[in-house]
N, C-alpha and C positions, 0 to 999 in steps of 0.2 A: 610516471604512470600512477593513475589513481585506481584503486580497487574497491569496488562497491558491491556489497552483498544485498540481496533483495529477498524478503520473505513476506508472507501474507497469510491471513485466514488461519490463525493459530487455534482459535476456538478453545481456549483453555478449559480443561475439565479436571475433576468432576464438578458438577454444579454444587454450590453450597446449599445449605438448608434454605428452603423457600416457604413462605407463609401463604395462607389462603388469600390474604389481602394483596400480596404481590402478584398472585395469579389472576386477580380480578382485572385483567387488561389483555392486551395482545399477547402477553406472556403465556397465557394458557395454551395457545396454539403452538408456540415455540417450545413450551415444556413437553407437550405431547409428542412433538416431532423429535425432541431430544431423547425421550424415553423409548420411542419406537425405533428410531433410526440413527440419529446423529451420535448418540453416546457409544454406539458400536463401531462407528467408523472414524470419529474424531477423538483421538487419544492423546493425553498430555505426554506420556512417555515417548510417543512418536516424535513430537516436537522437540523434546529434549535430546533425542538421538540426532536429530537434524542440527541442533545448535552445537552439539559436541563436534560434529564434522565441520561446521562453519568456523568454529573457533580455531580449528587446525588449518584452515585456508587463510592465507594472508589477506587482510582486508583493512581498508582505511575508514570505512563507514558502513553502517547498516541502515537500510531503508525498510520500513515496515508499513505496508499499505492496508492496514485496517483489519477489522474483525478479530480483535484479541479475545473477545468474550462471546457469550451466547445470548443471554437474556438481559444483559446490562443490570444485573443485580448489584447492590452495593458491595456484597462480598466478592463478586467476580471482579469488579472494578479495582478493588484493593488488591486482590490476588494478581491482577495484570500489572499493577504498579510495581509490586515486588518482583514479578517476572522481568519487567523492563530494567529494574535496578540490576538484576543478575545478568541480563543480556549485555549491558554495557553502559558507560557513562552517557549522560544525556547529551553531551556535545558530540558524541560519536554515534549516536542512534537517533534517527528521525522517524517520527510516527505521524500518520494521518488516520483519521477514524473511518470505520466502515459502518454499514447499516446495522449490524448486530450491536455495535458499540453505542448506537443511538436508538436502541430498540423501542423505547417508549418515550413519551414527552418528558423532558427534563434530564434524560440520560446524557445527552451530548454536553450539557453544562457541567454535569458531574465528572465526566471524563476529562474535560478541559481543565478542571481543578486538580484532578488526581494525576493526570499524565502530562500536565502542562510543560514540565521541564523538557520533555522530548518533542514538544510541538511549539516551541518558542522561537520566534524569529530573532536574528542577530540584532542586538541593540535594544531589545525590548526588556523592560524590567517590571512590567505590571502583570497581574494575574491573567493567564491566557483565557480568552473568551471566544465564542463561536465567530464573532465578527473579525477576528484576527487572521482568518484564512482568506486568501493564500498568504503564507508566510515565507520568508526567504532566509536561507542559511548559506553563507559562502564558506567553502572548504577548499582552499587552494584554488585550482582552476575550475572547480565545480560550483554550480549554483543549484542547491537543493530547494525546490519550491513545493510547498505542501498545500494541496487543495483539499477541501472537505466536500465530499458528495453525500455525507451521512445525514440522514433525517429519520425521524420517527414516521412510520407508515401504518396503514390499516392492516388487519390480519390478512395473511396469505400474500402480502406484498413485500417486496424487498428492493424497491426502486430507490434511485438517488437523484440528486438535483445539483446542477451547476447554474447558479443564479447570475443575473445580469450584474449584480454588485461584485461578485467574485470575478466575473469576466473582465470588468473594468480594472480591477486590482491586478489580475494576472497579466493583462495587457501591459500595464505600466512596469511590472516586474520583469517580464520577458524583454521589453524594449530596453530597459536599463541594463540588465545583465548581458543582453546581446551586444549592446554598445561596448561593454567591457571585454568582449571576446571570450566569455565564460562558456563552459559546457553546461547547458541548462537541462536539469533533470526535473520533470514535473511528476509529482506523486499524487495519485488519486485512487480511491477504492474501486469505483465502478468503471468499467472499460468505456472510454469515450469513442466508441466505434459502433456504427450501426450493425445490428444483427449479431453482435458478439454474445448476447445472452437472451433469455426469454423476455417477452414483453413486460411481464410483471416484475422483472428484476432489472429493467433497463435504466439508463441514465437519462433524465430529462435535462435537456440543454446540450446534447451532443453537438448540434449544429453551431451553437454559440461557442463551445469549446474549440471546435475545429476552425471556426472563423478567426479566433484569436491566434491560433498557431499559424494559420495561413498568412496572417498579417504580420506577426512578430517572429515566428519561428521558435524552434526548440530543438534539442539534440536527442532527447530520449523521454518517453512517457512510461512510467511504471504503474501498474494497477494490480488489483486482486479480484475478489468477488466470484469469478467463474470457477475457481479451483482447477484451472487448466493451464498448462504451459504453452502459451501461444505467442506469436509475433504477428501483429498487424502493422499497416503503414497508413499514415495520413499525410496530407500535403502540408508543407511548411513554407516559410518565407524563402528559404534557400535550398529547397529540395524536400524529399519525403522524410518523415520522422517515424522511427520505429516505436511501436506501442507494444510493450512486453508485459505479459501476464505470467503467473506462476501457479503451480499446484499448491493446494492448501498445506500449510506447514504442520497441521495436526492430523492429516489424513492417513489412516491406517491402510494396510494392504487388504485386498479382498473386496473393495468397493468398485463401482462402475467408474469412479474418478481415479486418476493416477494417485499413487501413494505420495507421501510428503516429499517435496523438493524445495530447493532454493536456487536463486540465480546468482551467479558470480560474474561481474563485469570487470574487465581490464580495459581502462580508457587511457589512451596516449595520443599525443599530437606529433605528427611527422609531416614535413613538407606541405604545410598549409592545410592539412586535413586531420580530422579526428578519426582514430582507428579504435574500434570497439570489438572486443572478443567476449562473447557471452557463453558461459558454461552452465549447463543445468545439472545439478547434482541432487541425488535423492535416494530414497529407500527402495531396494530391489525386491525384497521378499520377506518372509516371516522371520528370518534371522536378523533383519534390520541391517543388512549389508548396505553400505553406501557406495554408489557407483556414479560415474558420469554418464548421463543419458544422451546428451547432445551438445554440440558446440556450433555457434553461429558467429560470423564476422560481418561487421558493418564498417563501411568507410563513408564518413559524413563530411560535407563541406564545412570548413571552419570559418566563421565570421570574424574578420579582423576587428580589433578594438577600434571604435570610432567610426566603423563603416556603416 
């Protein structure tokens, strides 16, 4: 059995000191949003309570699907690197970036440099660059595949992109790991599902992403961005593929969105099929009590090696 934890949208706070020069960009709208709204509902202590519970749950690996920071300030990026070091060794934690991590031009390159050890594919020894996505990490019978939908956008936009270049690379990785009979987990920040979020927050390239999965297949897609615990399904080569979202790890109680949660997957192979049990755990109230909110079970066809 392989046990995989999934969290997203930590939005680490509080914001470090910010200069007027740094506000002379899209950051001014994000800063105003933080002061008026997000700082009241996205709290660092909430995420830490979630991580305490996660550490008590047996797991083999942690998947983080983006938005570790808020405005991609240099101080935030460094704070997130220290947070990742505390979360776990880079070979046991895999990260993909979100739109807040690439908030302004140049930010994605800076996080690739700062968080590269958690976004490095197996066998790579060069500095991580944006062109390295999707990357592949094999962990036992698991293939963890990190896709980047992160990009800098105009004010009031939070959209993502899945490019043709990434599509070709993902096609090759899924084909190769499918031939090996691995359980393929695709990690992406924006949900690759039509209608999953508002139009200004959507993923450009949903059709391209779904075409790759229809042609090559996958066993699980993990995403963040919506701050909602959801399960959608899209067509794959050998049957439908679950697309699983999660509530924001930094979300406090009292908001319209669910308070902080993480997903815990137990993945095993029996009688030629993959059996997956998903448990959603999170904060129940102002006392920060952790409870199990829901459990789901999936049975997925296993592709035999070489098939």
